[in-house]
C-alpha distance (Angstrom), angle and dihedral (degrees) to the residues before:
residue distance angle dihedral
M1 . . .
A2 3.80 . .
D3 3.77 119.1 .
V4 3.80 106.2 -113.1
S5 3.80 96.8 178.6
F6 3.76 115.1 128.8
D7 3.77 140.9 178.8
W8 3.80 114.0 -88.7
E9 3.80 92.3 -160.5
P10 3.85 94.2 92.9
V11 3.81 89.2 54.3
W12 3.80 94.4 55.5
L13 3.80 91.6 41.1
T14 3.81 90.1 52.4
L15 3.81 92.5 49.1
E16 3.81 90.4 48.6
L17 3.79 91.3 49.6
A18 3.82 93.3 46.7
G19 3.80 93.8 46.6
L20 3.79 95.5 48.7
S21 3.80 92.8 42.7
T22 3.81 91.6 50.6
I23 3.80 92.2 52.5
L24 3.80 91.7 49.3
L25 3.81 91.6 45.3
L26 3.80 92.1 54.4
I27 3.81 91.0 47.6
L28 3.80 93.8 48.2
G29 3.80 98.1 32.1
T30 3.80 97.2 52.9
P31 3.83 97.9 65.8
I32 3.82 91.1 40.3
A33 3.81 91.9 51.0
W34 3.80 91.7 44.6
W35 3.79 91.5 52.0
L36 3.81 92.6 46.9
A37 3.81 90.6 49.0
R38 3.80 94.7 49.5
T39 3.79 107.8 31.4
T40 3.78 126.9 93.7
A41 3.81 94.4 -171.8
W42 3.79 117.2 139.3
Y43 3.80 91.5 -122.3
K44 3.82 93.6 57.3
Q45 3.80 93.5 100.3
P46 3.84 95.5 48.8
I47 3.82 89.6 50.1
A48 3.81 90.8 47.7
A49 3.81 89.5 50.0
I50 3.80 91.4 51.9
V51 3.80 91.1 50.2
A52 3.82 90.9 49.5
L53 3.83 95.6 46.2
P54 3.84 94.4 100.7
L55 3.81 88.6 62.6
V56 3.81 92.2 66.8
L57 3.80 103.9 19.2
P58 3.82 115.4 96.1
P59 3.82 108.3 -109.3
T60 3.79 91.7 -126.8
V61 3.81 91.0 56.1
L62 3.80 91.6 50.6
G63 3.80 90.4 44.4
F64 3.80 91.9 49.7
Y65 3.80 94.4 54.2
L66 3.79 91.9 42.7
L67 3.79 87.9 52.5
I68 3.80 89.9 53.7
M69 3.80 93.8 45.7
L70 3.79 95.0 46.0
G71 3.82 95.5 39.1
P72 3.81 126.0 97.1
Q73 3.83 92.4 -90.8
G74 3.81 95.6 44.4
P75 3.81 125.3 93.4
V76 3.80 94.6 -114.8
G77 3.79 92.4 43.5
Q78 3.80 92.5 50.5
F79 3.81 90.0 49.8
T80 3.81 95.8 48.6
D81 3.80 90.0 45.5
A82 3.80 91.8 49.5
I83 3.81 92.7 54.1
G84 3.80 92.1 49.0
L85 3.80 100.1 -101.7
G86 3.78 95.9 110.3
T87 3.79 120.9 -143.1
L88 3.80 122.8 -43.9
P89 3.84 104.7 -140.2
F90 3.83 113.8 106.0
T91 3.80 92.5 18.1
F92 3.80 132.4 103.2
E93 3.81 89.4 -116.6
G94 3.80 88.9 56.5
L95 3.80 89.3 53.3
V96 3.80 89.8 53.4
V97 3.80 92.2 51.9
A98 3.81 92.0 47.4
S99 3.80 92.7 46.1
V100 3.79 93.1 50.5
I101 3.79 91.9 51.3
Y102 3.80 94.2 43.0
S103 3.82 94.6 47.8
L104 3.82 97.0 38.7
P105 3.83 95.9 106.8
F106 3.81 90.5 52.1
A107 3.80 88.0 61.8
V108 3.80 101.0 35.1
Q109 3.80 101.1 46.3
P110 3.85 98.2 54.2
L111 3.80 89.9 45.2
Q112 3.80 92.7 47.8
T113 3.80 90.7 50.3
A114 3.80 90.9 49.2
F115 3.81 92.5 49.3
E116 3.80 93.2 46.8
S117 3.80 91.9 50.2
L118 3.81 90.5 58.3
G119 3.78 93.8 63.6
S120 3.78 121.2 -160.8
R121 3.81 98.9 -75.5
P122 3.86 98.4 88.8
M123 3.81 91.2 50.4
E124 3.80 91.8 47.5
V125 3.80 91.7 51.6
A126 3.80 91.0 49.2
A127 3.81 90.0 48.8
T128 3.82 90.6 55.9
L129 3.80 86.6 57.9
R130 3.82 88.6 56.2
A131 3.78 95.0 -110.5
S132 3.79 113.7 160.5
P133 3.82 119.2 -119.8
W134 3.79 90.0 -103.3
D135 3.80 92.6 48.4
R136 3.79 90.0 49.0
F137 3.77 91.7 52.3
V138 3.82 95.7 46.1
T139 3.80 99.3 40.5
V140 3.80 100.8 33.0
V141 3.80 112.3 20.6
L142 3.80 100.4 39.5
P143 3.83 96.4 52.6
L144 3.80 93.2 44.0
A145 3.81 92.4 46.8
R146 3.80 94.2 48.4
P147 3.84 94.6 116.7
G148 3.80 89.5 53.8
F149 3.80 91.7 51.7
L150 3.79 90.8 47.9
T151 3.80 91.8 50.4
A152 3.81 92.2 46.2
A153 3.80 92.7 49.7
V154 3.80 95.1 46.9
L155 3.80 95.5 44.8
S156 3.80 92.5 45.4
F157 3.79 92.3 49.8
A158 3.81 94.4 45.4
H159 3.80 93.4 44.9
T160 3.79 91.7 51.4
I161 3.80 90.2 50.8
G162 3.81 90.3 58.2
E163 3.81 99.9 43.0
F164 3.80 115.8 127.9
G165 3.81 118.2 147.0
V166 3.79 97.8 49.4
I167 3.80 91.4 41.5
L168 3.79 92.5 51.4
M169 3.81 92.7 49.0
I170 3.81 95.8 47.0
G171 3.79 102.6 30.8
G172 3.76 106.6 26.1
N173 3.78 114.0 -164.3
I174 3.78 111.0 -54.7
P175 3.83 113.6 154.5
G176 3.79 112.2 -124.6
E177 3.81 92.4 8.5
T178 3.81 112.4 52.6
K179 3.82 106.0 -6.3
V180 3.80 101.7 112.8
L181 3.80 128.9 171.6
S182 3.78 97.9 -83.1
I183 3.80 91.1 50.5
A184 3.80 91.1 46.7
I185 3.82 90.5 53.9
Y186 3.79 90.1 49.8
D187 3.82 90.0 50.5
H188 3.79 92.4 51.3
V189 3.80 92.6 48.8
E190 3.80 91.8 47.0
S191 3.81 88.8 51.8
L192 3.83 91.1 46.9
E193 3.82 89.6 -116.2
Y194 3.77 93.1 142.4
D195 3.82 95.8 161.7
Q196 3.81 92.0 60.9
A197 3.80 91.2 41.9
H198 3.81 90.5 51.4
I199 3.81 92.0 53.0
L200 3.81 94.4 50.5
A201 3.81 94.9 40.1
A202 3.80 93.2 47.6
G203 3.78 89.8 48.9
M204 3.81 90.9 53.4
L205 3.81 90.8 47.0
V206 3.81 92.5 52.5
F207 3.79 90.8 44.3
A208 3.81 92.6 52.2
F209 3.81 91.9 48.7
I210 3.81 93.3 48.8
V211 3.80 91.8 47.3
L212 3.80 94.3 50.9
L213 3.80 94.1 42.4
S214 3.80 91.1 50.2
L215 3.79 90.7 48.7
Y216 3.81 92.7 51.6
L217 3.80 92.4 46.5
I218 3.81 94.3 48.2
N219 3.81 94.1 45.3
G220 3.80 90.0 47.1
R221 3.79 90.3 52.3
L222 3.80 91.8 48.3
D223 3.82 90.7 49.2
R224 3.80 90.9 52.0
K225 3.79 90.9 50.2
A226 3.80 90.7 49.8
T227 3.80 92.3 53.9
T228 3.79 95.9 47.2
């Protein structure tokens, strides 16, 4: 019988990367989505297009330019090296940066849709009660936009779990540092270790299905509550 044991380290590394990236995406994506939902500036559409670029750009193209920017000859790489952080390619920190950029539209677009669906009426009512802009956002917008935040968090987490092209370009294949699940599956297939690849791939397939099903069920429940 073939030995189907495999290293669990890529699993934990992937979960760590997805969790951290999701937190950063919600922090960065919320103000971007709020601005896109509220602004009438002429440059709104160009900014929205830039945010959505990872949806249509091949991952290897995005990874290539990130590699140049973050490398020792790139502007970001020269800056991080100058302040003593070194360069980010082929490090876990580099994976986080790449994942945040690559998954940004999966956080921004659900949040923008949620903010736009609220309209301006709730904020106007809160303003008549002398609530500050921050109070209005925290006490009015955040609760009403909860489904959007849930969707953004779930999609960002799940998308980061399945990243491959960008991860391979920025992180390479360093065990314990940048070797995440998708890279581990690729390694097993390349080595003709199909049993190990099947286990990891099937696990990711089941995970993706459970995540999406849970998201649909929770959003459906929230929608029913909102209409009752």
